C-alpha positions in Angstrom: -86.5 112.7 -113.6 -83.4 110.6 -113.1 -81.7 112.6 -110.3 -78.6 110.4 -110.1 -77.9 111.1 -113.8 -78.0 114.8 -113.4 -76.3 115.2 -110.0 -73.1 114.6 -108.2 -73.9 112.8 -105.0 -71.5 111.4 -102.4 -73.2 108.0 -102.0 -75.3 107.0 -105.1 -76.7 104.1 -103.2 -78.7 106.5 -101.1 -80.4 108.1 -104.2 -83.6 106.0 -103.8 -84.0 107.2 -100.2 -83.6 110.8 -101.3 -86.2 110.3 -104.1 -88.6 108.8 -101.6 -88.2 111.9 -99.4 -88.8 114.2 -102.4 -92.0 112.3 -103.2 -93.2 112.7 -99.6 -92.5 116.5 -99.8 -94.4 116.6 -103.1 -97.5 115.1 -101.4 -97.2 117.5 -98.4 -96.4 120.9 -100.0 -99.6 122.7 -100.8 -97.9 126.0 -101.4 -95.3 124.7 -103.8 -97.9 122.6 -105.6 -100.2 125.6 -106.0 -97.2 127.6 -107.3 -96.4 124.9 -109.8 -100.0 124.7 -111.0 -100.6 128.4 -111.3 -97.2 129.8 -112.3 -94.9 127.1 -113.6 -97.1 124.6 -115.5 -97.0 126.6 -118.7 -93.2 126.3 -119.1 -92.7 129.8 -117.7 -89.0 129.1 -117.2 -88.4 127.4 -120.5 -85.0 128.4 -121.8 -83.9 129.9 -118.5 -81.1 128.6 -116.4 -81.8 128.3 -112.7 -79.0 127.4 -110.3 -79.6 126.0 -106.9 -76.4 126.1 -104.9 -77.3 124.9 -101.4 -77.3 121.7 -99.4 -80.3 120.0 -100.8 -82.8 118.6 -98.4 -86.0 117.0 -99.7 -88.0 120.3 -99.7 -85.3 122.2 -101.7 -84.9 119.2 -104.1 -88.6 119.2 -104.8 -88.5 122.9 -105.5 -85.6 122.3 -107.9 -87.7 119.5 -109.6 -90.6 121.9 -110.1 -88.3 124.5 -111.6 -86.9 121.9 -114.0 -90.4 120.8 -114.9 -91.2 124.4 -115.7 -88.5 124.4 -118.3 -85.6 125.8 -116.4 
């Protein structure tokens, strides 16, 4: 997913750093990964719109990525 193309960020030069943090969270988030495997991998949110209106840190950004991957 190209985050910079889908987001409005203050300093686009920092996008690679943010993506690296999200990848770290993905490797260290057993609960979210299990949720993704068991509940979201079948496109359960396909056609639904999910809004995440918070300051995104890496953990929240990873959750948003999982929701998008589930079709939201």
